[in-house]
C-alpha positions in Angstrom: 0.0 0.0 0.0 1.1 3.5 -0.7 1.7 5.9 2.1 -0.8 8.3 0.7 -3.5 5.6 0.7 -2.7 4.6 4.3 -2.8 8.2 5.5 -6.1 8.8 3.7 -7.5 5.7 5.3 -6.4 6.8 8.8 -7.7 10.3 8.3 -11.1 9.0 7.1 -11.4 6.7 10.1 -10.5 9.5 12.6 -12.7 12.1 10.9 -15.6 9.6 10.7 -15.4 9.0 14.4 -15.4 12.7 15.2 -18.4 13.7 13.2 -22.0 12.8 13.1 -23.8 11.2 10.1 -27.4 12.2 10.5 -29.2 12.6 7.2 -32.7 12.3 5.5 -33.0 8.7 4.4 -35.6 7.1 2.1 -38.2 5.0 3.9 -41.3 3.1 2.7 -44.3 3.3 5.0 -47.5 1.2 4.7 -50.7 3.0 5.5 -54.1 1.4 6.0 -57.3 2.0 8.0 -59.7 -0.7 9.3 -62.6 0.6 7.4 -60.9 1.0 4.0 -60.4 -1.8 1.5 -56.8 -1.1 0.5 -53.3 -0.4 1.8 -50.9 2.2 0.4 -47.1 2.1 0.2 -45.9 5.6 0.7 -42.3 6.7 -0.1 -41.1 9.3 2.4 -37.9 10.4 4.1 -37.0 10.0 7.8 -34.0 11.1 9.8 -31.6 8.3 10.4 -27.9 7.9 11.2 -25.2 8.2 13.8 -24.8 11.0 16.4 -21.7 11.4 18.4 -22.4 10.6 22.1 -20.4 10.1 25.2 -21.3 7.9 28.1 -19.9 9.3 31.3 -18.8 7.3 34.3 -20.4 9.4 37.0 -24.1 8.6 36.2 -25.1 8.0 39.8 -24.2 11.5 40.8 -26.0 13.4 38.0 -29.7 14.3 37.5 -31.6 12.4 34.8 -31.8 15.5 32.5 -28.0 15.5 32.2 -27.9 11.9 31.1 -29.9 12.3 27.9 -28.0 11.6 24.7 -28.3 13.1 21.3 -30.3 11.3 18.6 -30.8 11.8 14.9 -33.9 13.9 14.7 -35.8 16.4 12.4 -34.4 19.9 11.9 -37.0 20.8 9.2 -39.9 18.7 8.1 -43.2 19.2 6.2 -46.4 17.2 6.1 -47.8 15.5 3.1 -51.2 13.9 2.7 -52.3 10.8 0.8 -55.8 9.5 0.1 -56.4 5.8 1.0 -58.5 4.2 -1.7 -61.6 2.0 -1.0 -62.9 3.9 2.0 -66.7 4.1 2.6 -68.3 7.5 2.4 -68.5 8.0 6.2 -64.7 7.5 6.7 -62.2 10.3 6.0 -59.7 8.7 3.6 -56.8 11.1 4.1 -53.6 10.3 6.1 -50.9 12.9 6.8 -47.3 12.0 7.5 -44.0 13.9 8.1 -41.3 14.2 5.4 -37.8 15.0 6.6 -36.3 17.9 4.8 -33.1 18.2 6.9 -31.9 16.4 10.1 -29.7 17.2 13.1 -28.3 15.6 16.2 -30.2 16.8 19.2 -32.6 15.9 22.0 -35.6 13.8 21.0 -38.7 15.9 20.9 -41.8 13.8 21.7 -44.1 16.4 20.1 -43.2 15.0 16.6 -40.9 12.0 17.1 -41.1 8.5 18.4 -38.4 8.4 21.1 -38.6 4.8 22.2 -35.6 2.5 22.0 -37.4 -0.4 20.2 -40.1 0.4 17.7 -43.0 -2.0 17.2 -42.4 -3.6 13.8 -45.8 -3.1 12.1 -44.7 -1.7 8.8 -46.5 -4.1 6.6 -49.9 -4.3 4.8 -52.6 -6.7 5.9 -54.9 -5.7 3.0 -54.4 -5.7 -0.7 -52.1 -2.9 -1.9 -53.0 -0.3 -4.5 -50.3 0.6 -7.0 -51.0 4.3 -7.1 -50.6 7.0 -4.5 -52.7 10.2 -4.7 -50.8 12.8 -2.6 -50.7 16.5 -2.2 -49.0 18.9 0.2 -51.0 20.7 2.8 
């Protein structure tokens, strides 16, 4: 190996450990309602990635608010709305969801984020899927 390659590799590893990698990432979400006949697959973006954190040794002596760690969360987001097909007239067929525009490492805000450690894995359809998505911004 050349010295330049080795130095580049070491610099990349050192720089990668010192920075965060928190970016909008493509995600497919499945949306359905009990009353509606179909399920929709919606392409959106979520915040995902790595945030630099440090775990201190003196946990017992600090208050809980000082122990929170940064997570990859929304900096800017917007809502989009889709219409779920096959809904009866008495059911509102619209579903709104967040779309990540930009992300940051910061405290998890429960007003618009799911801050649990293990999410329930329910991202699948139990009904037939429709191949089209009718969406518009609010």
